[in-house]
N, C-alpha and C positions, 0 to 999 in steps of 0.2 A: 655715053654708057655710064660716066660722070654725073649726066644730068638728071638721068633714072634713080641713079643712085640716092640724091641729093632729095629728088621729089620723093621718094619711096621710106627714107630715114625717118620724116615726122610718124608717118603710119608705124614704122615696127617700133618708135618709141613710145606710141600710142598705145598699140598692142602689151610692148611687157610694161607697163607702165596699169594697164588692164587688168593684165592678168598679177602682177604682183599685189594689186589690191584686192583684187580677189581670194589671191592667196593666205593674204595676210590678215585676210579675218577671222580664217580657221586655223594659223600659223603665224606663229612670231617669229619669220623668216630670220629676224640678223639673231635670233636666242636659240635658234636649232630646235625649236620644239612647237608644240601643242598649244592654242590659249586656252585658256578657261572658258567658260560659257555658262550664261543664262540658260535654265532647262524653259521658263517661258517665253526666250525668244525677248525677253527686256534687254534695253544697255546694262553690260555690266557694271558701269558705274553706278546704275541707281540701284544696283543688292552688294556693292562692295567697294570698301575705296580702293583707289589703287593713286599711290605715291611717283610723285614727277621723280626722272631718273637721271642723271648725269648726261648721258651719251644716246641714242636711240639703240642700244645694244641692252636694251631690257635696265636691270639694276647689276650687270658683272662689273660696273668699273667706280659702284659706290664705296666698294665695301677697302677696296688698294690700301693700304699703309695704313690700317686701322691696329689700333692697339684691341686688348681687352675691353679696357675703359671706352674705347669708343664703338666698340660693337654696341657695350650697354646702354648704353647716351642715343647712338642709331636708332636700335629698337624701341626704347623710351617714348624721342619722336617722332617715330610715325607711328606708336599710339594717341603720341598729342595731336596728330594732324589728324589720323582717324575719324578725331573725336569719337569717342565709342563706339566705331566700327572697326569688324574684321579688314583686313588688307589685303592686298597681293603682291608680290614681287615675281620680275623673270631672271632668272641667271642661264646660263648656257646649257639645254638641254632639258628643261624642267622649272615649271612654274613653283612659286611657293608661297600657300594659303597658311596666313598668320592670322590668326585666334587671339582674340582679348575680351571675350565675351562669353559668360559660363552658358547661354543658350545654343552660342553658335558650339561651345566645347562636348554638348550633352551628345550631338549623334555624333559626336567621332570615338568620346569613350565608350555609347554602347552598343559600338559598330564591333558585328562579331570578323569582319575583315578589314575592316584597319589596328592590325596589332603588327604589324611589321613596322620595326622602329628605321628613322631616316638619315640621310646621306651622315649628321653629325655622329652620327653612335659606330660609325665607320671607321672612324679615328679611334675607338675603343676597344675594336676588334684585335689587334695583335697584343694587346693582356688581357680582356677578357673572353674570347675565342667567339665562340657559341652558347654564352653564359645565358641568366634567367635574366638578362638584361636586354641582351641583343640578339639571341632565338627568335625564331618564329614559327608559327606552324607548327608540325605535329611534335614536333622539338620541345618545343615553349609548352606546348601543353603536357608533355611528360613531367619532360624536367619539374615545371610547377605541382604537379600532383607528387612527383615524387619528395618532392622537396617542404612541401605543407605543412606535414607532421612534426619536423623542426621548429615548427614556430606556434606548438599549441601550448598550452596555459601551464600542463606541467611540466612543461620545457623550458619555460620561461622561468618557470618557478626555479629551478638549478641554476640556469644561469642570473638569477637575483643575487644569490651568495658571490657569486664571481662579481659583480658591480660594485657589492659593498666593501672587497677586499681592495678594487683597485682604488676607490673611493677613501679608502681609510689610510691606501698610502700616498694619495692624493694631496687631502686635507694633511697628514702627516708633514708633505712639504712646504705646505702654505702656511703649516704657524714657525715654520724658521725663521721667517723675513716677512712680518705681519708692516704694513703698513707703506711698502714696498710697489712701487708700479707693478704689476703685471701684465706681460703681452699675451697678451688670450690666447696669438694664434701659433705659440710655439710650446704651449701650455695645453690645450687643449687636446689637439691631436694624437698629440702624446699619449694620453688617458684614454679615451676611441682605440685609440689603434691598438693599446694593451689588450681592451675588451674584448675587442675584433681577432684578436689571435689568439683570447683562452675561450672564446665560446666558441669561433670557428673550428679551429684547427685543434682545442685541447691541449697549446703553450701556453705559458709564460715566456713573451717577449724581451719583458728585461732578465733573464733567463739565460739567454743564446747569445751567442757570443757575432753571432749575425745578421742583430736582430737591429744592430744602428745603423747599417748598410742596406737594408729593407725596408725601413723609415725613410733612409735616402734617396733613395732610385722610384720610390710610391710618388714622390714629392718633387723628383725632378721629370718623370714623366708628365705628371698633372703642369709643370712647366710651359716643354713640349707642347702637348697639347692646346694651352691655351695661345702659344706662338701662331700653332694651325688654324686655332676654327680663327683668330683676327684677322686671316688674309685666306679665302677662296682656292688662289692659288696653292697655296701649302698641304692643299686635298689630293693635288696630284702624286703621288709617290715621287714620278724622276724630279718632279719640278721641288719637291721635299729633299730628296739627294742630295742634288745639286746648291739647293741656296737654303737648304733650314735645319737645324740642330737633330742633322738624319744620327749620326754617330753619338752622339747624345741620349739618344732617344734606343738606340740597339742594346748601347753598353748595360743603361740602366732595368732595359726591359728584362736582358739576358740576368740581370743580379738580382730580381724580381720574381720572375716564372723559376730559378733554380731555385729559389728555395723553399717555395711554395709547393714543388713538387718533392723535394726533398720531406719536406716536413709531413706531405702526405705518403709518400711512399713508407717513412718511420712510423704513424698513427696504423698504416694497413698490417703493420708486423705485431703492434697490439693487440690490433680488430682482431685478429688472424687468431692469434691466442688470448682471446680473456680470458677463455673458460680456466686456464693455469692457475694454479695457486699463486698469491701475489697482492700486491696492494689494486686494489677495485682502481681504474680510471675514470674518471668524471666524463660524462659524458660532454661530445662535443656536434657541433653540425654534421662534418664530418663522419661522424659512424653513420649518420643517414645514407649519406650518399658509399660509403662504403657495403653498407649492406644493400643498398640496390647492385653494385657492381658485383656483387657476390650473387643475383639473381640476375645478371647477368644484363640487366636496364640499363646499364651505363657504363664507358671504359671509362683507362684512364683518365685521356686527355679531355674527357667529359667534366670529370672531377676537379679536374685541374683548370679545368672555364669556368665552373661551380664558385669554385672554393677563389679565387681571382675576381670571381661578380662580387662577392658580399663585402672579401676586405678592402677592396678599394672603393667601392660604392654605397657602401651602410657606415664604414669609422669615415667619408670622406665628408655627407648629408649630414651626421648627427652632429659629429664634432662643429660643420658650420650653425647650427642651432645652437647649440651651447653657447658659443659665443655672443653668437648678438643675441640670445638669453640674457642671462649674465649684464651685454651692453645695457641691455633693456630694464634691468631691474638696476643695474646703479642710477640710472637716468631719472627715475621715477621712484624715489623710496617710500612714497608713501605706497607703490603696490608690491614694493619690497615688503614691508611692513606688514601690510598681509598676509603675503605671504611667509613669512616669516612664524606667523599667530599660525596658522597652517602648520606650519611644521612641527610645530610643539608639540602635538597631539599624539605626535609619533613616541615610540618608548625611548627611553634618555636615552640606553643601548641601542645603536645603528643598527646593530647586527639584530636585534632581537624582534626588528619592523617585517613586519608578513607582506607577503604581493596585495595582499587586502587592503592593508595599513597604506599602501603610496597609491594604491588607488583610488582610495577614497580622497586624496589630495588634489580636489577637486579647482580647485582655484588656483595651485602651481601649474599644473596643466592646460587652466583658459592662458596661462601668461606664454606658457610653451607657445599654445596653438595661435595666439598674438602676434606671437614671433616669426612665427614660421609665416603667419597670413604678411607679414610688414617686409621681413626679407628671406624669402622661403628659400633653402636650402638648392634648388633647383629651380631657373626660374625661368627656364621655358621644356618644353621636355615635345620630342619630333614621331610623325607616324610617317607611312609613305605606302601612296596608291599605288597598287601592282596591279590592278586593273582595271579601266575606265568607269567609274563610279559617278553619282550624285550623291553629294554634300550638302545643306544646306542649300537646296533649289540649286548647286552651282554644278554642269557638268565638269568632273576633274577626269582629266588626262591621264594617260598612265604615267606612274614615276612621276606622278606631283609629288613635294612636301609637302607634310602641312605643320607646322610651328605652332602647339599651346600654348602664349606666355601666360605660365601660370601665375607671373609676377602682376601685367593687368588686371588678368581674371580678377586674382583675390582685392583689385583696390579698386574695383568697380563701386562709385558712391552710389548707385541702385539699391546693392546689398549689401554696403559697407557706408555706410553718413561719415562723412567726416576721415575719411579714408587713409591721408597722412601722420592722423593723429594714432598712441597706443590705449587701446580699450580693453583688456582682457576682457572685460563684462559683456563682449559681445559673444564673448561663448558658453557664455551661464546658459543653463537649457532653455530657460521661461523666452531669450533672446535671439536662439535658434530656429523656431518651430518654423518663422515661416519661408527663413531662407534660401533663395535656386539648390538644392543639391548639390549643383555641381558648382557652383562659389566659394567653395572654401574647396581646393585640393592641391594641399602640396604634395600627398602621398601620391600624386594620380585620381584615377579612377575607374571603374569599369574591370574588365577583363585585367588589364595591366596594371593594376595598381598596385602596389610596395608590400611586395608580402611580408615585410618585417616590421612593418611603421608601428605593431604596440610593443614587441621589443625596443625599437627607436625611443617610443615613448616614457618605457620606463628604466630604460636607460640615463637619459635625461633626470627624471624628476629623482631618479637616488642620487645622482651629486648634487643636484642644485639643490636639494633637501639636505646634504651633508656639510655643503656649504653654506646657506642661510641658518643651520643650525650652528653654526661656528664664530662667522663672520656677517657683517655687515659691509655691504658691496660699495664704493667709492666711486665716483664716476672720475675720469681721465679725458677717455675720450667721446668725440659729442659726436653726433651723425650728421651733422652738417661741418664736418672736419675733415669726411669718409670718400671718398670716393670710391664708386664701386664697378667690379666688374664681371663679365661676362665670362662663363669655361662651359667646363662639364656642368660646375655647380657655380652659385652668385660667391664671388671674391672682393676683397677692398684691396685698395694700392695701399694703405699706408694697416700698421699694425694697431686693434682694439686691443686696446688696456685699461684697465679698472685697476684700482687698489682696495683691498684687504683691513678692514679693521676688527680685532678681534672683539667679540660681546662678551658683555663682564656678564 
């Protein structure tokens, strides 16, 4: 009996090996997921770069004990190894397709099916719910249609006055301590959050007792999200509860949600009595949502989701771009002086400048765009394959995660020669004619492009023009001294500092 078993054992092992080999061609068994395949049947390695992994379990253990800084470096190293090709990772239950070329990104951006956000955005859902950033399908289409009028040019004109008022307050503060080092990471987010509170909610955050706690809670939630992004195990809610900053997350989430919900309720009362005699309220984006609620198009929770989406996403991305734009202006005196000369064409009284005049600050806009190209506020955006499909000649199984690495796409030397140098002239009209249409995508592109990009550009122009008119921006921090981090947005470990010198 034992002899028969010993004789048959090699045969059994051969059969199991053959079965394993057969199944492993279609499935990555140790990752519990289907493999990505080439549509034409050619070897996958000929179509896409597949980085080596540390273990036979795909890339699952490549990111353990990472920090936001090492995640950023890991992504840049992968792109460098891929030598300009898109590349593929495998995690438990899902392949992850990483796009670093405008040509590969085009098919995703133009797809009417690939509009569902990927797993990273699930970390935002406790705060943002099913808002415009995280929702999909019919809900996203409906909300996008509802919110589009809130960014009409006539509405932006009314927001311009808010931007000017907040700029005046900030410049007044800056005049108090000329020549001292300014920590932009502390100063600028406060300015942009104040802008968002007044344009979205219709309130002045500085006038509200809980305003400081709200700012603190938003910053704390960002810190927890960074922790979870840097460790894939933290995506699991049980693991996060046991080993992560779960209590910090819950406490600050309650503070943020309670604040926005209370403000919405107060604005609703004003909206319902808008025809009463009294002081006319300034328009806020929230009014568009309240009008939709009155028509039965959205409920209270939907309003909360959209408000929290705009408050969190818009203030954070705009402040990041402003910080990096000010840094680059400090480092490039020649660029700064050219912007200053352009700003001098605005009326002496900043309050009298019109939106048309701000729109004519063409070179300043080139500076903003070049800052976004080199240091995009959102370095990577994601999509999820909801049903098997073909993307760029590759068969993507259901649940494949797609990362569009905006940071790498906009540093492609084929579209931006000498990509590591800061050259605002790249965005002069004559220099953009033949560029790939998806080579510059800091606001995403296609159906899910950022609804508020004109709002953001105007807000940044107003502040940069106000600062340039009053001060010379002098360098303190250098690019080489910064350690970049990947979170929901681009971060630096170190504070970004400049000095301001009063202009004569």
